[in-house]
TORBA-483794 format. One record per residue (C-alpha): x, y, z. Coordinates in pm, whole numbers, plus 50000, padded with zeros to 5 digits. Example, Ala and Ser with C-alpha at 12.3 -4.5 7.8 and 13.67 -1.06 7.14 Angstrom:
<semars>
51230,49550,50780;
51367,49894,50714;
</semars>
This chain:
<semars>
01701,16309,60577;
01794,16537,60860;
01980,16424,61175;
02287,16631,61092;
02562,16703,61343;
02829,16971,61318;
03137,17093,61498;
02914,17298,61727;
02691,17014,61847;
02907,16703,61793;
03008,16680,62160;
02650,16716,62282;
02484,16492,62021;
02751,16222,61984;
03017,16222,62255;
02780,16301,62545;
02499,16076,62419;
02377,15817,62669;
02304,15577,62380;
02534,15460,62098;
02555,15684,61791;
02629,15580,61432;
02786,15876,61249;
02795,15887,60869;
03085,16111,60760;
02990,16222,60407;
02997,16504,60150;
02731,16611,59898;
02967,16565,59599;
03055,16205,59695;
02886,15947,59471;
02909,15654,59716;
02778,15885,59992;
02473,15964,59781;
02417,15593,59717;
02419,15531,60093;
02142,15787,60163;
01866,15532,60099;
02040,15274,60317;
02078,15526,60598;
01710,15618,60572;
01616,15250,60598;
01843,15204,60900;
01685,15501,61075;
01338,15357,61013;
01436,14999,61106;
01601,15110,61433;
01362,15386,61543;
01253,15184,61849;
01606,15087,61952;
01859,15268,62170;
02069,15400,61882;
02105,15742,61723;
02199,15769,61354;
02338,16101,61232;
02533,16253,60942;
02837,16480,60953;
02931,16675,60638;
03312,16658,60618;
03334,16972,60401;
03156,17181,60663;
03309,17005,60965;
03662,16912,60860;
03785,16954,61217;
03560,16672,61338;
03652,16450,61043;
04021,16516,61104;
03990,16440,61476;
03862,16090,61392;
04106,16031,61103;
03836,16024,60837;
04043,16006,60519;
03788,15852,60281;
03414,15892,60261;
03168,15764,60335;
03304,15654,60670;
03070,15518,60935;
03180,15526,61299;
02987,15391,61597;
03046,15594,61912;
02967,15444,62248;
03031,15620,62577;
03193,15907,62388;
03449,15681,62218;
03468,15544,61863;
03426,15167,61891;
03380,15050,61533;
03454,15197,61190;
03382,15097,60832;
03469,15296,60519;
03307,15297,60176;
02973,15201,60034;
02871,14897,60233;
02563,14680,60248;
02285,14766,60488;
02343,14437,60671;
02701,14539,60755;
02585,14864,60917;
02296,14688,61092;
02546,14439,61232;
02753,14727,61371;
02441,14871,61533;
02324,14538,61678;
02669,14466,61822;
02686,14800,62003;
02337,14853,62146;
</semars>
């Protein structure tokens, strides 16, 4: 699954996006993050025709971005709308929880 954002393109891809963006803050060594990969893939497929962007941000490679949004535990999922974080959930969560966040913010 691609759709990665980094410190260099976070502003352009997330903050300046004209549609809401769900960002998965994760790390490759994180067990719960790995478990969420399938769920994220399903969400991308299920929402491909909707006005939502779903991306991942590796906290090891982009600690400045994670720190800016107070990401202390991973995985952390944040919905950004109009350049602002509007909803956050931390930990391995069910697909329905993330879909609810998407539906509420599109």
